[in-house]
Structure formats: C-alpha cells, structure tokens
VOROKE-735628 format. One record per residue (C-alpha): residue number from 0; residue in three letters; x, z negated, y. Coordinates in nm, 4 decimals, decimal comma, padded with zeros to 6 digits. Layout:
<pts>
<pt><k>NUM</k><r>ala</r><c1>X</c1><c3>Z</c3><c2>Y</c2></pt>
...
</pts>
This chain:
<pts>
<pt><k>0</k><r>met</r><c1>00,0000</c1><c3>00,0000</c3><c2>00,0000</c2></pt>
<pt><k>1</k><r>thr</r><c1>00,1414</c1><c3>00,0995</c3><c2>00,3346</c2></pt>
<pt><k>2</k><r>thr</r><c1>00,1521</c1><c3>-00,1258</c3><c2>00,6393</c2></pt>
<pt><k>3</k><r>arg</r><c1>-00,1237</c1><c3>00,0815</c3><c2>00,7988</c2></pt>
<pt><k>4</k><r>glu</r><c1>-00,3474</c1><c3>00,0420</c3><c2>00,4918</c2></pt>
<pt><k>5</k><r>arg</r><c1>-00,2881</c1><c3>-00,3368</c3><c2>00,4831</c2></pt>
<pt><k>6</k><r>thr</r><c1>-00,3698</c1><c3>-00,3668</c3><c2>00,8532</c2></pt>
<pt><k>7</k><r>tyr</r><c1>-00,6884</c1><c3>-00,1629</c3><c2>00,8096</c2></pt>
<pt><k>8</k><r>ala</r><c1>-00,7978</c1><c3>-00,3707</c3><c2>00,5085</c2></pt>
<pt><k>9</k><r>arg</r><c1>-00,7305</c1><c3>-00,6964</c3><c2>00,6950</c2></pt>
<pt><k>10</k><r>ala</r><c1>-00,9286</c1><c3>-00,5777</c3><c2>00,9990</c2></pt>
<pt><k>11</k><r>asn</r><c1>-01,2246</c1><c3>-00,4784</c3><c2>00,7800</c2></pt>
<pt><k>12</k><r>asn</r><c1>-01,2222</c1><c3>-00,8177</c3><c2>00,6064</c2></pt>
<pt><k>13</k><r>gln</r><c1>-01,2180</c1><c3>-00,9985</c3><c2>00,9412</c2></pt>
<pt><k>14</k><r>arg</r><c1>-01,5109</c1><c3>-00,7918</c3><c2>01,0719</c2></pt>
<pt><k>15</k><r>ala</r><c1>-01,7115</c1><c3>-00,8601</c3><c2>00,7545</c2></pt>
<pt><k>16</k><r>ala</r><c1>-01,6402</c1><c3>-01,2323</c3><c2>00,7792</c2></pt>
<pt><k>17</k><r>gln</r><c1>-01,7902</c1><c3>-01,2496</c3><c2>01,1294</c2></pt>
<pt><k>18</k><r>phe</r><c1>-02,1485</c1><c3>-01,2264</c3><c2>01,0006</c2></pt>
<pt><k>19</k><r>thr</r><c1>-02,3691</c1><c3>-01,3803</c3><c2>00,7356</c2></pt>
<pt><k>20</k><r>glu</r><c1>-02,6516</c1><c3>-01,1578</c3><c2>00,6152</c2></pt>
<pt><k>21</k><r>leu</r><c1>-02,9421</c1><c3>-01,2928</c3><c2>00,4131</c2></pt>
<pt><k>22</k><r>trp</r><c1>-03,3090</c1><c3>-01,2617</c3><c2>00,3282</c2></pt>
<pt><k>23</k><r>val</r><c1>-03,5223</c1><c3>-01,5617</c3><c2>00,4208</c2></pt>
<pt><k>24</k><r>ile</r><c1>-03,8687</c1><c3>-01,6317</c3><c2>00,2850</c2></pt>
<pt><k>25</k><r>gly</r><c1>-04,1215</c1><c3>-01,8680</c3><c2>00,4347</c2></pt>
<pt><k>26</k><r>ser</r><c1>-04,4351</c1><c3>-01,9152</c3><c2>00,6390</c2></pt>
<pt><k>27</k><r>pro</r><c1>-04,4390</c1><c3>-01,7555</c3><c2>00,9846</c2></pt>
<pt><k>28</k><r>glu</r><c1>-04,4279</c1><c3>-02,1007</c3><c2>01,1460</c2></pt>
<pt><k>29</k><r>asp</r><c1>-04,1249</c1><c3>-02,2150</c3><c2>00,9452</c2></pt>
<pt><k>30</k><r>leu</r><c1>-03,9380</c1><c3>-01,8919</c3><c2>01,0109</c2></pt>
<pt><k>31</k><r>ala</r><c1>-04,0130</c1><c3>-01,9087</c3><c2>01,3843</c2></pt>
<pt><k>32</k><r>val</r><c1>-03,8582</c1><c3>-02,2568</c3><c2>01,4060</c2></pt>
<pt><k>33</k><r>met</r><c1>-03,5519</c1><c3>-02,1412</c3><c2>01,2114</c2></pt>
<pt><k>34</k><r>phe</r><c1>-03,4996</c1><c3>-01,8320</c3><c2>01,4282</c2></pt>
<pt><k>35</k><r>glu</r><c1>-03,5475</c1><c3>-02,0281</c3><c2>01,7499</c2></pt>
<pt><k>36</k><r>ala</r><c1>-03,2780</c1><c3>-02,2758</c3><c2>01,6449</c2></pt>
<pt><k>37</k><r>ala</r><c1>-03,0384</c1><c3>-01,9937</c3><c2>01,5498</c2></pt>
<pt><k>38</k><r>asn</r><c1>-03,1111</c1><c3>-01,8212</c3><c2>01,8807</c2></pt>
<pt><k>39</k><r>arg</r><c1>-03,0420</c1><c3>-02,1366</c3><c2>02,0852</c2></pt>
<pt><k>40</k><r>thr</r><c1>-02,7032</c1><c3>-02,1815</c3><c2>01,9164</c2></pt>
<pt><k>41</k><r>gly</r><c1>-02,6101</c1><c3>-01,8189</c3><c2>01,9832</c2></pt>
<pt><k>42</k><r>arg</r><c1>-02,5736</c1><c3>-01,7295</c3><c2>01,6151</c2></pt>
<pt><k>43</k><r>leu</r><c1>-02,8765</c1><c3>-01,5031</c3><c2>01,5791</c2></pt>
<pt><k>44</k><r>val</r><c1>-02,7776</c1><c3>-01,1356</c3><c2>01,5858</c2></pt>
<pt><k>45</k><r>phe</r><c1>-03,0668</c1><c3>-00,9524</c3><c2>01,4168</c2></pt>
<pt><k>46</k><r>val</r><c1>-03,4045</c1><c3>-01,0292</c3><c2>01,2580</c2></pt>
<pt><k>47</k><r>ser</r><c1>-03,6101</c1><c3>-00,7640</c3><c2>01,0786</c2></pt>
<pt><k>48</k><r>ala</r><c1>-03,9836</c1><c3>-00,7221</c3><c2>01,1049</c2></pt>
<pt><k>49</k><r>pro</r><c1>-04,1812</c1><c3>-00,9536</c3><c2>00,8746</c2></pt>
<pt><k>50</k><r>ile</r><c1>-04,2574</c1><c3>-00,8131</c3><c2>00,5293</c2></pt>
<pt><k>51</k><r>pro</r><c1>-04,5492</c1><c3>-00,9746</c3><c2>00,3406</c2></pt>
<pt><k>52</k><r>met</r><c1>-04,4598</c1><c3>-01,1064</c3><c2>-00,0054</c2></pt>
<pt><k>53</k><r>gly</r><c1>-04,7765</c1><c3>-00,9519</c3><c2>-00,1484</c2></pt>
<pt><k>54</k><r>gly</r><c1>-05,0607</c1><c3>-01,0719</c3><c2>-00,3637</c2></pt>
<pt><k>55</k><r>asp</r><c1>-05,2027</c1><c3>-01,4121</c3><c2>-00,2733</c2></pt>
<pt><k>56</k><r>asp</r><c1>-04,8669</c1><c3>-01,5295</c3><c2>-00,1354</c2></pt>
<pt><k>57</k><r>thr</r><c1>-04,8992</c1><c3>-01,5926</c3><c2>00,2398</c2></pt>
<pt><k>58</k><r>arg</r><c1>-04,5234</c1><c3>-01,6129</c3><c2>00,2986</c2></pt>
<pt><k>59</k><r>phe</r><c1>-04,3139</c1><c3>-01,3439</c3><c2>00,4632</c2></pt>
<pt><k>60</k><r>arg</r><c1>-03,9649</c1><c3>-01,2102</c3><c2>00,3920</c2></pt>
<pt><k>61</k><r>arg</r><c1>-03,7222</c1><c3>-01,1247</c3><c2>00,6727</c2></pt>
<pt><k>62</k><r>tyr</r><c1>-03,3660</c1><c3>-00,9935</c3><c2>00,6817</c2></pt>
<pt><k>63</k><r>val</r><c1>-03,1412</c1><c3>-01,1973</c3><c2>00,9133</c2></pt>
<pt><k>64</k><r>arg</r><c1>-02,7865</c1><c3>-01,1465</c3><c2>01,0432</c2></pt>
<pt><k>65</k><r>leu</r><c1>-02,6098</c1><c3>-01,4516</c3><c2>01,1863</c2></pt>
<pt><k>66</k><r>arg</r><c1>-02,2691</c1><c3>-01,4928</c3><c2>01,3503</c2></pt>
<pt><k>67</k><r>ser</r><c1>-02,0361</c1><c3>-01,6988</c3><c2>01,1349</c2></pt>
<pt><k>68</k><r>his</r><c1>-01,8290</c1><c3>-01,8338</c3><c2>01,4245</c2></pt>
</pts>
C-alpha cells in the first residue's frame, strides 16, 4: 500500500467515524422528545420522514444520522 493509499484510507475512516446512523422505532411522542434532545445538543444531522410499522402497530420507524463528536 502506498503512502497515498494509506492517507486516503485513513481519511475515509475518519469521515465515517464522524457520524452514527441508525433506525429508531417508537411512538411519535417518544421520537419527538428524542430528536429534540439530539437537536439541542447539536448532534442531530438528519431525520427521515416517519414510516409506519404497519398492521395494528402504531409505532413509526425513522432513519437518523447523529454527529459522533
């Protein structure tokens, strides 16, 4: 591996480590409280539109990206 390739790999790993991406499931009220707290701390980067779980389940699923630092 050349020096350039090592530098590129290191930079990509650092960029990937800056964010945590996850799916969260819960009631709209619970998710709103969670997102408000993440927003106040400055960690909230992105929240997807709510996706119903389906059937009789009243919970929603949302994709969230948070800053790690």
